[in-house]
N, C-alpha and C positions, 0 to 999 in steps of 0.2 A: 271672690266674697262667698260666705258662708249663710246659708237660712235654714233654720231647724223648726220642727213642731214635735209634737207626740209621736208621730210616724213617721216622718218625711225629713228629707236633708236634700237641699238645693246647693250645688257647688259650681260657681262660675269662675272662668279663667280672666285674665287681663284683656284679651280679645274679644270677650263678650259671650263666648259659650258656655252655655248653661247646662247643667245634667241633674236629672231630678231620679232620686231613689225612694222606694218605700219598702220600710221594714218593721218588724214589730214592735220595736220600741227606738226612739233617738234620743242621745243625751249631749247636753251640752255643759262642759266642765272645764272650760278653759279659762274662764275670768268670771268676776260676777260672784264670788263665792260670798254667800250671807246678805248679798244687796240686790240680787237679781232674781226674778221669779223663774226665770229658765234656767237657772244654775241646778244642775243634778249633783247630790252629794253621792259620797260612798255607799252612804245607808241606801239611799233611793236605788242605786244598781243593783245592789244586793237584793233587796225587796223585790223588782221587778224582773232579774233574772235568776238569781241563785234560790232565792226562796221557793219558788214553784217547784226547781230540782229536786230540793230538799224533799219537798211534798211527795213527789214521785218516788223518791227512795224509800220513804216510809211505807208506800204502797207496793213494794217487792221490785219497782222498775230499775235497771241499770241508767245511769245518768252520766252525762259528760259536760264540762263548761270548758272552752278553752278560747283564749285571748289570742287573736292575728292582728298584725301591722306593722308597720314603718319603726325602725329602730328608733329607740328615744320618744315614741308618741304615748307612753304611758302603761301599755300591758303590766308589766310587772308592778307596779303601783296600784293598777285595778286589782291584780289578783291578790298581792301582798299587802299593799298599803304601806303606812309609816306608823311609828310608836303613837302619834294623837289622833291620825286619820288612816284607820286599818281597813284592808282590803278584803275581797270577797273569801278568801280561804280563813282568816280568823274570824268574820262573822260566820262563815259557815259552821267553824267548829263549835262555836258558842250556843247557836241556836240546835246543833246537833244533840248536844249533850242536855242542853233545857229540855228539850223533848223527851229524851230517854228518862230523865231524872221525872218527869211528868207524868209519863205513861206507863214506867215501869212497875211491875205488879208481881203477884204469885202467879197470876195466868199469863203475864207476858215479861220477857228476858228478851234484852240487847246486848250483843256482842260487837264490838268495833276494831277491827284489824286495819293498820295503814302499812302502808310503803312508800317510797319515793326514791325516785330515779331520774337521772337526767339521760339525754341521748348528744354525746360530745362528738362530732365528727364522725357521724355514723357509728358510735360505739355507744354503748349501754353501760352507765357506771351506778351502783348503788350507793346513793347518799346517805344511807343510814348505817352502812357497813361501816368495820373499824378501818383504820388509815391502810393495813396490807390488803383489805379486801376490796376497798374502792379502787386501787390501781389496776387491778384485774378487771377487763371487760366481761359483761356477761353475754349470753347467747339465747335467741329468741327461737321458742318452740311454739307448737300449733297442738291445742287440745281438741278430742272430736267436737266436743261439746262448747267447752268454755271457750274456744277459739286462740289465737295468740297470746301467749304468757313470755314472760322472762322467767329464764330458769336461774335458779340459785337465788333469786332476790327476795332480801330477807323482809321478813314481816312482822309486825309486833302489835301487841295487845294495848290499847289504849282506854284507860278506865275513865277518865276525865279530861276536861277541857284543857287542863293545866300539860297533863301529858301528852296530847295531839299537839298544843303549841309548842312543846318543849322538841318533840321531833320535827317539826316544822324548822325550827331555828336553827336545828342542827343540820338539815337537811342543805338550807341557805348559806348557811357558813361554808358548807363543802361545797357549791355550787361554782360553774366556771363564770366568771365574769372579768372584763376588761374595758380599760378606756378606750374609746374612739373618737375622733373628729364630731360627732354628732351626739353621743353620749357619753358621760364620765363613768358610769358603771352600766355597762352595754352587756346583756346577757348573752352568753358565748355558746348557750346549748338550750335545747328544749327540754322542760323539767315538767314531770307527770306525778303529781301526790295523788295516790290512790287509796281510797278508803272502803273497806268490805264492810257494809252493814249486816248483820245477820239478826233476825228477831225471830224469836220463837213463841208461838201462842198455844196455849193449851185449852182446846175446846170439847167439852163432852169425853174428857180423858184421851183426847187426842191431839198430838203436838203437831202442829202446822209450822214450818221453817221457811222461813222466806230471805234470801240473800240479795243485797243489792251492791253492785258495783258501781263507786263513784270518782269519776276522774278529772282531776281538776287540773288542766293544763296550761302553762305559761310557755308560752311558743317565743323563740327567739326573733327579734325585729330582722324582716330584710333590709337590705341596706346595699347601697351604691359605694364602690372604691373610692369614686372620685370626693363623692361628698363627706364619708366616712374617714378618707384618708388612711384607711389601713394598708399596713405592709408586712411583710414577713409571716409569722405566725397568726396574727389578726387577719391577714389576707387570706390564709388559708381556711380559718374559721368562716370567715364571711361566706366564702366558695361553697364550703360544706351547708351552711345554712341554707343560703339561695337556693342549692340543689335539692334539700329536703321540702322547703315550703314550694318550689316548681312542682314536686310529685306531689305534693297536696293540692295544689291548685289542680293538676291533673284528675287527680280521684274525683274534687268534687266536682268539676266538669263532667265527668263521666256518670258518676251517681246523679247529677243533676238531668242530664240526658235520659238516663235510665227512667228516671221519675215522670219526665214529660212525655217520653215517647212509649212507656211502657213494653221495651221492647230489651230483651238480655244486651247488655254491653259489657264489655272487658274492661274490670277495673282494676288499674295497674297499682295494688295494695304493696305487692312484694318490690317496688323499685324503691324504697326508702324504709328505713327501721321505724321512723314516727308513725308512717301511714300503715305498717302492718301491725303494730302495737295497737294503735287505735282502729282497726278495722271494724269491729264491732258498734264502737261509737259513733263513727262516721257514716256506714251504711247497714248497720245489722240491728241487733237487739238492745236499743238504746234510747233513750229521750236526750238530746242533744242540744245546746245553746252556745252560740257562736258571738263573742265579742268583737267587734272590729274596731280598733282605735285608728284615728288619724290626727295630722298634725292641721293647725290651721293657718301654718305659716304659707306665703303665697309661693316660697320657694319649692314647697313640697307638694306642689298642686299634682304634679303627675303619679307621685306613690299615691296620695290619698285618693284620687281618682280610681287608682288600679285596686286598692281596699277596698274600696265601695262597690266595685264592680264585682271582686271577689265575694264579697257578703253577699251581694244581690245573688249571685248564682248558688251559694249555700242555703239559702233562704228556700229554694224551690225543691231541695231535696226532703224526700218522706220515709222517715223510717218506721218499721212495723216491731214496736217494742212490746213484751209480753213481761207478766209477772213470772219471776223466778222462784219458783217454790222449790225446796230442794227434795233432790230425787230420792232419798232415803226416807223423808217423812210423808212424800205423795206415794211410795211403794206401803210404808206403814199404813197409811191411814186407807189406801185401796185394798190390802188385805185384811183389817179389821170391818171393812165394809162388806167383804166377801164372806170373811167369817161369820158377821152378824145375819148376813143372808142365808147362808147354810143353817145357822142354828135356827134360824125361823123357819126353814124347811125341815129340819129335825122335829118340831114341835108339830108340825103339821102332817108330816108322811114319815114312814120308813124309808131307810137309803139301802140302794143294793151294795154290792161290793164295789162297785166301780166308784161310786159317791163317795164311799168311806175312803179310798184311796185318793181322791181328788182331796178329801179334807185334810188327810194324811199328809199331802204334798204341800196343801198350802199351809199347813201348821208348821211343817219343815221350814217353809218359805218365810214366815213370820218369825219363826225364832232365828232364823240366818239375818233379817232385815234387824230384828232387836239386839242381836251381838254386834252387827255395823254400828248400830246406834250408839251402843255403849263404849266402841274403839273411837268413834267421832267425838263423844264426849271428854274421853281420856285424851284425845290427842289434842282437845282445843284446852284441856287442863294443862297440857305440856306446854302447849303455845302460851298460854298465860304466865306460866312460872318461867319459860325463857325470857319473856317479854319484860317480866318484873327485872329478872337478873342482868338483861341487855341493859335496861334502864338504869338500873345502879351503877353498871360499869361506864355507861355513855355520862352519868351525872358525874361519877368520880374524873373523867377525862375532862368535861367542859369546866369542871372546876378547877382544873389546872389552867385553862384559858381563859378563866375568869368569869365564867356563866355559872350561876347557881341559883338552883331552883328554891332551896331552903336556906335561909342566911340565919344564923345565931346573932341576935343583935348584941349581944354581949362581948362578942370577939371582936379586937380590932381587924381593920381591912384596909385595903387600897382599892380606890376605885379611877377607874381611868380618867385621865382628861384629853381630848380630841380638838385639833382645830374647827372640825366640825360640831357645832351644838347637837346636831341629832344623833351622833355618835359619841359625844361624850358623856360620861357616867353611866356609860352602859354594861360596862365589865365590870366585876367585884371579886377581889382577892382577898379570901380570907386568912388571918394569920394565924394559925392554930396555938395551942400550947405546946411550948418549947423550940423546936427549930423548923423553919420554913425556909426550905431551898428554893432560889431561883436560877434558871440556866436555861440553855438550848435542848431542847427535845433531840433525844438520841437514845439508841436500842442500849447503851451501855450505861445511863444513867436515869435515873428515875427523881425528878425533881417535882417538888409539890407546886409549884408556878412554872408554866412553860411560856418563854419568850424565844422570837426568833428575829434575826437580826444580822446586821454584818459587825455589828460592835456590841454585840451579847454573846459572853463566853460561854463555853459549855458548862461551867461551874461559876457562877457568876458572884451572887452575894447570899447571904442568910440573914434572915430576920427571927431574933431572939426574943420568945415572949414568957416571960415569967409571971404572967398574970397581971402586973402592975404597970410594967414598963416593958417597951419594944426597942429593941438595938438592932442596928442594920450594920453589917460587916461586910465588906467586899472580901473576896474568896482568894484573891490574887490580884497583880499589880495592874494586869489590862482590864481588869474589871470597871470601866468607869460608872462610877455610882454617885449622884449629887442630891445633896439634900438642901432645899432651900438656896440653891443655885451654886452651892459649893461644893466642890469635887472632895469627897472624903476617901483618906487612905486608910485609918482606924475605925473601930466601932463609934457610933453615934445613937444617940436616944433620941427616938421619934416623938414629937409631941402633935396632939390632935390639929389638923390643920395643915401641917407640914407638906412642902412640896418635895416629891421623891422624882428622880429622871435617871432610869436606867438604860445604860446603853447609850444615850444619847437621844433615843428615838421615844421611848417610852416614859411618859407623864402620867405622874398618879398624886393622888391627894391622900393624905392618910386620915384615918378616922378610927379615934379611939376612946368608945361610948363610956368606958370606965374613967378615963381622966375628963371627960368632958362632964361626967355628971359630978366630979370633984370640983372643978373648975369651967362652970357655965359661959365666964367672960371670954374661954377660947374660941366660942361657937362663930364669933364674927369672922374669925381668921379662916373658917372653912367655907364661907358663903361668898357668893362673887361680890365684888372683883377678883379678893384676894385668892380663892379657891378655884379660880378658874383656868383655863387653858393660857388664854394670852398673859395673864398675869405670872403665871409659871414660867413660860417662856421667855417672857421680857425679863423677869428676874436672873433665869439662867444666863441669857445672854449679857445682863449688867453686870454679874458678876464673873463670869468668864472674860468679858472685854476688861475690867479691872485685874483681874489675875493676868491676864494675857499683857496687858498695859505695863504691869509690875514686872511680870518676866521680860519684857521687852527692854523695860529699863534697866533693870538689874543684869540682863546680858548684853546691854550695851555699855553699862560701867565696867562690867568684868571683860569686855573685849577692849575697852579704852585702858582698863589696867593693864591687861596682857600685853597691849599693843606698845603702853610705855615702857614695860618690861623688855619687850623686845626690842624696844629703841635703844634703851640705856645698853643692854648686853650688845645692840648691832654696833653702838658707839664704841665701848670697849673694843669688841674687836677690829674694829678701823682702826682705833688709836694704836693699837697693838701693831697691827699691820703697816700702819704709817711710820711707826717709830723702826721698824724692822726694815722696811724699805729706803729711810733715811740712812740708816746705817750702810745699807748696800751700795746707795748711792754715792755717797760720800768716799766710799773706798774704790769706787768705778770713776769716781771724779779724779782722786789723788793718780790714780794708775793712768787716766788720759792725759794729766798734765805732764807727768814723765813721758808720755810718748809723744806729746805735742813739744816738748823742749828738744827731745832727739830729732823729731822730724825738723823742726826750725833750723838745728845745727846743719844738716844735710841740706836743707832747701837753700841754704845760703851758699854753699859750694855748687849746688845745682845752679843756682843764679850766675855766678859767677862764669861757670862754665858754659852758662846760656850766653851770657854776655858776648864772651868771646867767639863764639861760635855764630852769633849774629853778626859780628863786624866781619867776619869771614865770608859770611853768607851776602852781607851788603857790598862787600869788594866783588866778589864773584857776580852778584846783580848788575854792577854797574859793567862789568866787563862784558856779560852776557848782553846787556841793552845797547852797548858801542858796536857788537858784532851783529845785533839784530837791525839796527840803525844802517850800518852798512851793506848786510845781506837786503835789507829792502831796498837801498840806493839800486843796487845792483839788477834786481828784479824790476825796477821801474825801467833803467834803461833796455835791457832786455826785452821786455813788453814793448816798448817802443820800437824796438828794431822788428819786431814781429808784426807790428802793426804796420809799418810800411812795406814789409815784404809783402804781406796781405794785400794791402792797398794794390801793388805794382800786380800781383797776381791776379788779383779782380780785373784789374782793366785791361789784361790781357786776354781773360778769359771772355769780356765785354767784347773785345774786338774781334775774337774767334767766333764769336753766335753771329756778330753782325754780317760777317764772311760769309758764314754758312748761310744765314738768311737769305744774301745775295744770290749765291750759287741754287738754293732752293729754287728761287723766284726764276732764275734764267731756265732751269730743269723743266718748271711747269709751263715754261713759254715754249719751248723746244717741243713738249709732250703734245702741246695743244697743236702747234704746227703739222706734227707727224700724223694725228687724228685727221686733221684736215687733207692732208696730202693723201691718205688711205681711204678716205671717203670718196675723194676726187677719182682716185684711181677704179674703185668700184663701180661709180657710176660710169665711166668709160667702158668699162669691160662689159655692163650689162648692155651698153649701148650698141657695142661691136656684136654682141652675141644674139640679137634680136634679128638683123635680116638674115642670119644662118638659117634659123629656126623657120622662118617665112620660107625660105626656099626649099628647105627639106620638106616639110609638108606639102607644098606645091608639087613636089616631084611624086611623091606617095600617092597623092589624090589621080594622076595622072596614070599611072600604073594600075 
């Protein structure tokens, strides 16, 4: 949740953690416009932040205002605003020239120079240069007294607020933007709009020149790739943006530490082009204000808290700004004071040779300074002339893209129609007397109106204005051009309020002041809704849908006719082939019949021969069967004889085996008897041997 008052901001998380921050100003501009007392308008933000800086600029101080915050939180809206709700830069330009007109006099003169550049992927591009100049990145140099600056950056004199706003619009048109998951028109670069205000006052015949440098910075927003959904080139851009903003955070942290501790701290200005160019604004000779924009959405709590802490640190930085008096003016003033002092000495006393030499040296120095002042004035006139020439070139170039600063209301014109109401009727293309060509911008062709798109050809169409009527004519067959939804091929006369579509993507409404003066009833055709984008788009879709339906129906009928013709031709070919095949078949049939008759005669003869042979075979068969039966009977008799012989042989073998078995038993009994007899003899021998041994042993003992 959020709570704000004039100086403080409280932010709390879903878990109940609450953080309190104190600032110089706190603004709430999320909702409640026109109904809430706490709502802060663009005018309120300008009055409290930008107007004090403008006051300091007229006093001779350098000033800077930069917007920092998460992508989609409203930085560009705060700095640039919209058509109905302008931001800081347009309001700053308004009041700047209002004060110049009010304060300018014979004694006080003002000169305004402007520059506009962007830092894209750590490369610097001049937003006010020509198309060739913008492609070449610029380099950063450092001046001994002015600090870092962009080498070869174009600078133009603005003599009115219209000039200044024209340069701003031109620069914004060239600035790098792209759609991301969090912002459909996300700034992909840091932009710096620089104003150099030079005021010259003549006091007692002495000119005092003060120069103020005003930097109005719109930083690209920090983003998380997961939420933003960036890939490819957008991802690289986001990484470069986050890197430069991280360096800016380190610089602010170091400056904060230096301001609090009063110690010498290393400041990493050179780590990024952004911090290096804003060195004087961040921690040097400038009065600087920071706008920190945050999103109240709960999903952006971490990013909002980080931005508030960032701004709280920046608030602690203390810059020492000084009035920027021009060195040449200061030198001339000091020389004149010294001459007046010497003249007063002349009148009071005589001078020696050394004093005269000193006076002569001072006079020569004064002469040199006056020459420098003359050269400076001539350089300013050259700058003014260059700016006027460049302004005319840019006006002609912008006119080809539909941006006109001065419009002749008597000439017919085309105004753009866009699905976004804020972008509709923002571009106006004047149709001059004679021929006005339309096509792609290229080095080989120079068209009056430049359009880009895949369906816009190099030489697309031409508008012929004879003073009374305007006719539009496509220049080739591929140049798709529609009037009131109808695709045209030949010249068509345009009337006030007609809708013109070029290339399928560019929608315009045709305005003809001369015709409108003669026929006021046509005014209704140019007003909403008939004069709007949706009506023109629906009209184009309806007419093209009807045309496509007619073409589809025509193609279907044509295809049907072609199919019928093809069927008839195929039928004729098939009939012809069938007749030819029938003739061939009949010839072949006659031939087959002849062959069959010949074969039938041969077949009868073969049948007779076969029957005779069959009868002979039957006789042979019967003879063979008788032989087989006799042979079978003989075999059975032989088999019976063999069986009997086998039975007799088997009986003999059985008897033989029985005899052998009886013989074996007898032999076993004999063996048993022999074993017993042998054992008995052995026992008897042992018994007989025992007394002999005993007698022998007794005799030996006696000996």
